[in-house]
C-alpha positions in Angstrom: 2.8 44.7 5.2 4.1 41.8 2.3 7.5 41.9 1.0 7.0 38.7 -0.9 4.2 37.2 -3.2 3.8 33.9 -4.6 1.1 32.8 -6.8 -0.4 29.6 -8.0 3.5 28.6 -8.4 3.6 24.7 -10.1 6.6 22.9 -11.4 6.4 19.0 -12.4 9.2 16.9 -12.7 8.5 13.8 -13.9 11.1 10.7 -13.4 10.4 6.9 -14.3 6.7 7.4 -14.9 6.6 9.3 -11.4 5.4 12.9 -11.0 6.9 15.4 -8.1 7.8 19.0 -7.5 5.3 21.5 -6.3 1.0 22.4 -6.5 -1.1 25.5 -7.0 1.3 27.0 -3.9 0.5 30.2 -2.7 2.8 32.2 0.0 2.9 35.8 1.5 6.4 36.6 3.3 6.4 39.8 5.3 8.8 42.5 5.7 11.3 41.0 8.2 9.4 37.6 8.5 11.4 34.4 8.9 9.9 32.1 7.2 10.1 28.2 7.0 9.3 25.7 4.9 8.9 22.1 6.3 8.2 18.9 5.5 10.0 15.7 5.0 12.5 14.8 1.5 10.6 15.5 -1.7 7.4 17.0 -0.2 8.5 19.9 -2.7 10.0 22.7 -0.3 13.2 23.3 -2.1 11.5 23.6 -5.5 9.5 26.1 -4.0 13.0 27.9 -2.7 14.4 27.5 -5.8 11.5 28.8 -8.1 11.9 32.1 -6.1 14.9 32.4 -6.8 15.1 31.6 -10.1 16.8 28.2 -10.3 14.2 27.2 -11.9 11.4 27.9 -14.1 7.8 27.2 -12.6 5.4 25.9 -14.9 2.7 28.4 -14.0 2.1 31.0 -11.3 2.9 34.4 -10.5 6.3 35.7 -7.9 6.4 39.2 -6.8 9.0 40.9 -4.6 8.4 44.6 -3.6 6.6 45.4 -6.4 8.7 43.7 -8.9 7.2 41.0 -10.6 9.8 38.3 -10.7 7.9 35.7 -12.8 4.5 35.6 -15.0 3.8 32.6 -16.6 1.9 34.4 -19.5 -1.3 33.2 -19.7 -4.4 34.6 -20.4 -2.6 37.4 -22.6 -0.2 38.7 -20.1 3.2 39.1 -21.2 5.1 36.3 -19.2 7.9 37.6 -16.9 11.2 35.8 -16.0 13.9 38.1 -14.4 17.3 36.4 -13.6 18.6 34.6 -10.6 21.2 37.6 -10.4 18.7 40.5 -11.2 16.2 38.8 -8.3 17.6 40.7 -5.1 17.9 37.4 -3.4 20.4 35.6 -1.3 20.9 32.2 -1.1 22.7 30.3 0.9 22.9 26.6 -0.2 23.1 23.1 1.8 26.4 22.4 0.9 28.0 25.6 1.0 28.7 26.2 -2.7 32.2 28.0 -1.7 34.8 28.4 -4.9 37.8 26.0 -2.9 40.5 27.7 -5.0 39.5 31.7 -4.2 40.1 32.9 -0.7 37.2 33.8 2.1 37.4 37.5 0.7 37.4 36.6 -2.7 33.9 34.1 -2.5 32.3 36.6 -0.7 33.3 39.3 -3.4 31.9 37.0 -6.1 28.7 37.7 -5.2 28.5 40.9 -6.1 29.6 40.6 -10.3 28.1 42.1 -12.1 26.6 44.6 -10.0 28.8 47.7 -10.7 30.6 48.4 -7.8 33.8 50.3 -8.5 36.7 48.4 -6.3 36.3 50.4 -3.2 32.7 49.7 -3.2 33.3 46.3 -3.5 35.5 45.8 -1.0 33.4 47.8 1.4 30.8 45.3 1.1 33.1 42.7 1.9 34.6 43.4 4.5 30.9 44.4 6.3 29.8 40.9 4.8 32.5 39.2 6.5 32.2 41.7 10.2 29.2 40.7 11.1 29.4 36.8 11.0 33.0 37.6 12.4 34.8 36.4 9.9 37.0 39.2 8.8 39.7 38.2 10.6 40.2 35.0 8.5 39.7 36.7 5.0 42.8 35.9 3.1 42.5 32.0 4.2 41.8 29.6 1.8 38.5 27.4 1.9 40.0 24.1 2.8 41.5 26.3 6.1 38.1 26.7 7.8 35.5 24.9 10.1 32.5 23.6 8.1 31.4 26.5 10.5 33.5 29.0 9.4 32.5 27.9 5.7 29.0 28.3 5.9 29.5 31.4 7.4 31.0 32.4 4.6 28.8 31.5 2.4 26.5 33.2 4.4 28.6 36.3 3.7 28.3 36.0 0.4 24.9 36.0 0.2 24.4 39.3 2.1 27.0 41.0 0.8 24.4 42.3 -2.0 22.0 43.6 0.5 19.5 41.6 -0.9 15.7 41.6 -0.2 15.2 38.0 0.9 17.7 35.6 1.9 16.8 31.8 1.0 18.4 29.1 3.1 17.6 25.6 2.0 18.8 23.1 5.0 21.8 25.3 5.6 22.4 23.2 8.7 22.3 20.0 7.9 26.2 19.2 7.1 26.9 20.4 10.7 27.5 18.6 14.4 24.9 19.1 17.1 26.4 21.7 18.8 28.1 23.5 15.9 24.2 23.6 14.3 22.5 24.8 17.0 25.5 27.2 17.9 25.3 28.8 14.0 21.5 28.9 14.5 21.6 31.2 17.2 24.1 33.9 15.6 21.5 33.5 12.6 18.7 34.4 14.3 20.6 37.3 16.0 21.8 38.4 12.5 18.5 38.6 11.1 17.3 40.3 14.1 19.9 43.2 13.5 20.3 43.6 9.9 16.3 43.6 9.6 16.3 40.4 7.7 13.8 38.9 5.7 14.1 35.2 5.2 13.2 31.9 4.0 14.1 28.6 5.9 13.6 25.3 4.0 14.4 22.3 6.7 12.8 19.1 7.4 13.5 19.8 11.0 10.5 20.7 13.2 12.8 21.8 15.9 14.7 23.8 14.2 11.2 25.0 12.5 9.2 25.8 15.1 12.8 27.3 17.0 13.6 29.9 14.5 10.4 30.7 12.8 7.8 33.4 12.6 5.7 31.5 11.0 6.2 28.1 9.9 4.8 26.5 6.3 4.2 22.9 6.7 4.3 20.8 3.3 3.6 17.3 1.7 3.4 16.0 -1.9 3.7 19.3 -3.3 1.1 20.8 -1.6 1.2 23.1 1.6 -0.3 21.0 4.3 -1.4 24.2 6.9 0.4 27.5 7.8 0.4 29.0 11.3 3.2 30.1 13.6 4.6 27.2 15.5 2.6 27.6 18.9 -0.6 27.2 16.6 0.8 24.4 14.2 1.5 22.7 17.9 -1.5 23.0 19.6 -4.1 22.3 16.9 -2.6 20.7 13.2 -5.4 20.6 10.8 -4.6 17.5 9.5 -3.9 13.6 10.0 -0.4 14.7 8.6 0.7 17.3 10.8 -0.8 16.0 13.8 1.9 13.0 12.4 4.5 15.1 11.7 5.2 18.0 14.5 6.2 15.9 17.6 6.6 12.4 18.9 3.3 11.3 17.9 1.4 8.0 18.9 -2.0 6.6 17.5 -4.5 4.8 18.4 -7.1 4.0 16.1 -10.8 3.0 16.8 -14.4 3.5 17.2 -16.3 6.7 18.8 -18.8 5.0 20.6 -20.2 8.2 21.9 -20.0 12.5 20.5 -21.2 15.8 21.2 -20.2 19.4 21.0 -17.4 19.1 24.0 -16.2 15.8 24.2 -16.2 12.2 23.0 -15.3 8.7 23.5 -13.0 6.5 21.6 -12.4 2.8 21.8 -9.2 1.9 21.1 -9.0 -1.5 18.8 -8.1 -3.6 21.4 -7.6 -1.9 24.0 -9.3 0.8 26.3 -12.3 3.4 26.1 -10.4 6.9 26.4 -12.3 10.4 26.9 -11.1 13.5 24.4 -12.6 17.0 24.6 -12.7 17.7 20.9 -14.8 19.9 17.8 -13.3 17.8 15.8 -16.6 16.6 13.4 -16.9 13.4 14.5 -20.0 11.1 14.7 -20.3 8.0 17.2 -20.1 4.9 15.0 -17.3 6.7 12.8 -13.4 5.5 12.7 -11.2 7.7 13.9 -7.4 7.8 14.5 -6.5 9.7 18.3 -3.1 11.3 18.0 -1.3 12.3 21.5 2.5 13.2 21.9 4.8 11.0 23.9 5.3 14.6 26.7 1.3 14.3 27.0 1.3 10.8 29.0 2.2 10.6 32.0 3.4 7.2 34.1 1.6 6.5 37.9 2.0 4.1 40.0 -1.3 3.9 41.4 -4.6 5.6 39.8 -6.9 7.9 41.9 -10.5 7.2 42.4 -12.6 8.5 39.2 -9.7 9.1 37.1 -10.5 9.8 33.9 -7.7 8.6 31.1 -6.5 6.3 33.4 -5.1 2.5 32.3 -3.1 -0.1 32.8 -0.1 -1.0 30.4 2.4 -2.7 30.5 6.7 -1.5 30.1 8.2 -3.4 26.8 11.3 -1.3 26.8 12.7 2.1 27.2 15.5 3.9 25.4 18.0 6.7 27.7 18.2 10.0 25.6 20.5 12.0 28.1 18.1 14.9 29.8 14.8 11.8 29.1 14.0 8.9 28.3 11.4 7.3 26.6 9.7 4.0 27.0 7.6 1.5 25.6 4.5 0.6 26.9 1.7 -1.9 25.5 -1.6 -0.6 26.0 -3.9 -2.5 24.4 -2.9 -3.9 20.7 -0.6 -0.4 20.3 2.5 0.4 21.2 2.9 3.7 23.2 5.9 5.8 23.8 6.4 8.1 26.2 8.6 10.6 27.4 9.6 10.5 31.3 12.4 12.4 32.9 14.3 9.1 34.7 15.0 5.8 34.2 11.9 3.2 34.8 13.3 0.4 37.1 13.3 -2.5 34.6 11.6 -5.0 37.9 8.0 -2.5 37.2 6.7 -3.8 34.5 3.8 -3.0 34.4 2.3 0.6 35.3 -0.3 2.6 34.2 -0.3 5.8 31.7 -2.7 8.6 31.7 -3.6 9.9 28.9 -4.5 13.8 29.1 -7.9 14.4 27.5 -7.5 17.3 26.5 -4.1 16.6 24.5 -5.6 14.0 22.6 -6.4 15.8 18.8 -9.1 13.4 16.6 -9.0 12.6 13.0 -12.7 11.2 11.0 -10.6 8.0 9.0 -11.2 8.7 5.0 
């Protein structure tokens, strides 16, 4: 059941003769879902979030939450609607926390309940409930400056949860934290999401965060939705070149299609080998095309077996160590590709063979 429906939302900004924003965004969010808006900086994900929250007024479109219209543009003879942010039943957790430094933790969380027509006792009860849910009740009398970054972000989350919103919006809430704290807080938020039955929209440019947390991922590019789906679907079957390149550490191989049928095709890589792919992509012999393959879908081998497909000579030109794995850069014809391996290579072995899994090569015809 859809709790939140966004229809044809658009918002345009113009700066120094350049336009940005969002263009005709449609999205439905079900009760209890955690949806991630994923994409590079400037793709429109935060603008979309702010339009939902009421912090930006869309140029057109309609936003409806649990049967109540929060925004309608008033076109085609209908009455325009713009519900104030504090009356939308939506909580928001900001990237920069947006906490009051002169207030203690308790008053920061209580601030989110102002104007809700609750008694002092009711406010105190809601604040205690919210702070206990993020394990900060014992810190209620501390000033914000006395807290760590992770604790401050949990105060911001408690403030968003205190009014019991129907939807919680997260605008890159973990980007200011170090890696370990970010991982820990991500798990805490996921646990809270399940325990409290939240419905959430999470904005991030971090694909690992989006894929690891979300029921569905909405991939955005240049103000539009590029692709929507469950994380495994987007990972396995990107629908566009942008999706293929953005999702995962990906190599690009340009070339010309030599042969193609309903199941397989052969791609002659520029200044490189001929590769065979299992594909349903609408390409034909003679087309210029780009194939994408992730670093983890390439295996390094010392000696090819007889009749092996897509085993090609490759020259190691560098490698970087990442702790649990290394990334090896190899020259494949005229193209440099990266391969993820679980060990450091012997630098004396400069020439090796690479096996490119045919089922993991994704091809798109060049426009």
